[in-house]
C-alpha positions in Angstrom: -20.9 18.6 4.3 -18.6 16.9 1.7 -20.0 13.7 1.0 -17.4 11.1 -0.8 -18.4 7.6 -2.0 -15.8 5.1 -3.0 -17.1 2.1 -4.8 -15.4 -1.0 -5.3 -15.2 -4.2 -7.3 -15.5 -7.6 -5.6 -11.7 -8.1 -5.6 -11.5 -4.7 -3.5 -10.1 -2.4 -6.2 -11.9 1.1 -6.6 -13.9 1.2 -9.4 -15.4 4.8 -9.0 -15.7 7.5 -6.5 -18.1 10.5 -6.0 -17.3 13.7 -4.3 -20.3 16.2 -3.7 -21.3 18.9 -1.7 -19.4 21.8 0.3 -17.7 21.7 3.7 -18.8 25.1 4.9 -15.6 25.0 7.1 -15.2 28.7 6.1 -16.1 31.3 3.5 -15.7 30.5 0.1 -12.0 30.9 -1.3 -10.8 30.5 2.5 -12.3 27.0 3.1 -9.2 24.6 3.8 -11.4 21.6 3.9 -13.1 22.1 0.4 -9.7 23.0 -1.0 -8.0 20.1 0.3 -10.7 17.5 -0.8 -10.5 19.4 -4.3 -6.7 19.2 -4.6 -6.7 15.5 -3.4 -9.2 14.4 -5.7 -8.8 16.5 -8.9 -5.2 15.7 -8.3 -5.7 12.2 -8.4 -7.5 12.2 -11.8 -4.8 14.5 -13.2 -2.0 12.2 -11.7 -3.5 8.9 -13.1 -3.7 10.5 -16.7 -0.2 11.9 -16.5 1.5 9.0 -15.0 -0.4 6.1 -16.3 -2.0 7.6 -19.6 -5.6 6.3 -18.6 -8.4 8.7 -18.7 -10.6 8.2 -16.1 -14.4 8.8 -17.0 -15.4 11.9 -15.2 -17.8 14.6 -14.7 -17.0 17.9 -12.8 -19.0 20.7 -11.7 -19.3 23.1 -8.9 -19.2 21.0 -5.6 -19.3 17.8 -7.8 -16.7 15.3 -9.1 -17.6 11.7 -10.1 -14.7 9.5 -11.7 -14.6 5.9 -12.8 -12.0 3.6 -14.2 -12.7 2.6 -17.7 -11.7 -0.7 -19.2 -8.0 -0.4 -19.1 -6.1 -1.0 -22.7 -3.2 -3.6 -23.1 0.1 -2.7 -21.5 -1.5 -0.6 -18.6 -1.0 -2.2 -15.2 -4.0 -1.7 -13.3 -1.9 -1.7 -10.0 -0.6 1.7 -11.1 -4.1 3.2 -11.2 -5.2 1.4 -8.0 -2.0 2.7 -6.1 -3.0 6.1 -7.2 -6.6 5.7 -5.9 -5.8 4.1 -2.8 -3.4 6.9 -2.1 -6.5 9.4 -2.5 -8.7 7.2 -0.2 -6.0 7.5 2.6 -5.4 11.3 2.0 -9.3 11.7 2.3 -9.4 9.8 5.6 -6.4 11.8 6.8 -8.7 14.8 6.1 -11.6 13.2 7.8 -9.5 12.5 10.8 -8.9 16.2 11.4 -12.3 17.6 10.1 -14.7 14.8 10.5 -17.6 17.4 11.2 -17.1 18.6 7.5 -16.5 15.6 5.4 -18.0 12.0 5.4 -16.7 9.1 3.7 -18.5 6.0 2.6 -16.4 3.2 1.1 -18.7 0.5 -0.4 -17.2 -2.9 -1.5 -19.3 -4.8 -3.7 
């Protein structure tokens, strides 16, 4: 099962997320749940960099992605980064609605 952990600041903004594990929905290379989660999460990291210029602090390995929002430089609107991260959270919950036996999401507010 894929485990997703979203960590938030006191104000509700996303400060980091971790994705680990494999869905085992189908054979490797044919697993649409793993592919969907990977596309959403890696795509979000790439979109944040491409659209805002912010590089998330991240570590990626087979079956593992951890990313956190760095201190943002002057001129970068945190709302842009947060919109993309919240979009990722919505997409992951959408996957969970259809494939809940293969993905678990924990959204922790601090």
